[in-house]
NUVOBA-602587 format. One record per residue (C-alpha): x, y, z; residue number from 1; residue in three letters. Coordinates in steps of 0.1 Angstrom, whole numbers, padded with zeros to 4 digits. Example, Ala and Ser with C-alpha at 12.3 -4.5 7.8 and 13.67 -1.06 7.14 Angstrom:
+-------+-------+-------+-----+------+
:     X :     Y :     Z : seq : type :
+-------+-------+-------+-----+------+
:  0123 : -0045 :  0078 :   1 :  ALA :
:  0137 : -0011 :  0071 :   2 :  SER :
+-------+-------+-------+-----+------+
This chain:
+-------+-------+-------+-----+------+
:     X :     Y :     Z : seq : type :
+-------+-------+-------+-----+------+
:  0001 : -0001 : -0003 :   1 :  MET :
:  0028 :  0022 :  0012 :   2 :  TYR :
:  0047 :  0013 : -0023 :   3 :  GLN :
:  0018 :  0024 : -0041 :   4 :  LEU :
:  0009 :  0056 : -0026 :   5 :  ALA :
:  0048 :  0063 : -0038 :   6 :  ARG :
:  0044 :  0055 : -0070 :   7 :  ASP :
:  0013 :  0075 : -0075 :   8 :  LEU :
:  0033 :  0102 : -0057 :   9 :  GLU :
:  0059 :  0100 : -0080 :  10 :  PHE :
:  0036 :  0099 : -0115 :  11 :  GLU :
:  0018 :  0127 : -0101 :  12 :  ALA :
:  0050 :  0149 : -0096 :  13 :  ALA :
:  0065 :  0140 : -0131 :  14 :  ALA :
:  0030 :  0149 : -0148 :  15 :  GLN :
:  0035 :  0185 : -0132 :  16 :  THR :
:  0071 :  0183 : -0139 :  17 :  ARG :
:  0064 :  0179 : -0176 :  18 :  ASP :
:  0035 :  0207 : -0178 :  19 :  GLU :
:  0059 :  0231 : -0157 :  20 :  ILE :
:  0083 :  0221 : -0190 :  21 :  GLY :
:  0058 :  0230 : -0214 :  22 :  LYS :
:  0045 :  0260 : -0201 :  23 :  LEU :
:  0083 :  0270 : -0198 :  24 :  ARG :
:  0088 :  0262 : -0235 :  25 :  GLU :
:  0058 :  0283 : -0248 :  26 :  ARG :
:  0067 :  0315 : -0223 :  27 :  LEU :
:  0105 :  0311 : -0238 :  28 :  LEU :
:  0091 :  0311 : -0276 :  29 :  ALA :
:  0072 :  0341 : -0275 :  30 :  VAL :
+-------+-------+-------+-----+------+
């Protein structure tokens, strides 16, 4: 159970990082 929660947390963090990366690229492209 604890392992699953940690995996979900890691997945969410990776997704957030990807979103931030896309936003940053968009800002730099302007």
